[in-house]
N, C-alpha and C positions, 0 to 999 in steps of 0.2 A: 661540520658539526662540532661545536665546543662547549664545554661546560666548565666553568673556572670558579672553584670555591676560594674564599677568602675569609679572614676575620678570625682564624684560629690563633692559639698561643697559650701562653701559661697563665693559670688564674688560681687564687687561692679558694679553698672550699667556702662555699657560701657565695661566691662571686657571680658575675654574669659575663656573658659573651654574646655577640650577634654575628652569626655566620651569613655570609652572601653567596649566592650561586648565580653568576652571569652566564646567559645562554646566548649562543649566536648559531646561525647556520640552519635553523629550522624554525616552524612556526610554533613558538613558545607557548602562545595562549591555547593552542589545541591538545597540549599534553599535561597529563598528570604528573606531579612532580613529588618527590620523595627525599628525605635525609635518611641515609643509612650510617651505621657506624660500626667500626671494627677495633676491638680492643686486642692487645697483644695476646696471642695464643687462643683468641676466640674466633668464632665465625661472625661474618658480616651480619648485622641484624638491622631490621626495619626501625627507625625511630619515629617518623611522621611522615604523613603524606597529605597533599592538598590537591584537590580536583582541579581540572583545568580552568574552570570559571571561577574557582577560589572559594566557592561556597561550602564545600564539604572538607573537613580535615579529620584525621584520625591519629592517635598517638599510642605508641607503646605503654604499657602500664608503667614502665620504669621511669618514664619521663613526663607522663601525664600530670598537669598541674604545675610543672616547672618550665617546660618548653612550649613555645608557641611558633607555629610554622605559618608563614604568609608568603604573598606573592604580589609583584606589581608587573601585570602583563604589558603595560605601556613602556616599562623599562626592561623587559625580557630578564627579570631577576626574581629570584626566590630568596627568602631569609628564614633563619631560624634563631629566635631569641632564646637563649639559654639562662635561666635563673637559678638560683640555689643549687649552684653546681656542687657535685660531689666527687670525690676521688674516682668513683666507680664510673663516672662519665668519661674518663680519660680513654680517647680513641681517635683513630682517624675517622674524619666525617666526610661523607661522600654524598653527592647530590646525583639524582637519577632522573632522567625524563622517560615517560612511557606513553605509548599510544599503540594500541593494538599490539602487534607483534614487535614494534620497534623499542629498542632500550638504548639510551645514551647514558654515559656514566662520565663523571669528573674525575680529576686526579687525586682529589682529597685534600683535606686541611687538617693538621694534627691540633688536637685539643688536649691539653695537659691540666689536670687539677690537682694541685699539690701545695702543701704549705713549705 
């Protein structure tokens, strides 16, 4: 099982980034997928979730209206489009797969929002 995040980097406030999470080793389409983030000195928090079939999405209040989660089950990949980025969005972003009691995590990708 492998989840590999990519697309992080340094961006100015107000800018955009698109994160990707490439999955392998399990049946991606059967798993709910989420993006979590962890800022320095803070606990890991849930940013967004998308159901296995892709029809239902939920967002943390802090990212609602700015971030969009999506998935392509044919490519075994999940995405997070992040717009209007703020310094407080600076964190390591992790993808997670969940089905019943099973949980898989990626290694994370750093997003830094700074001028």
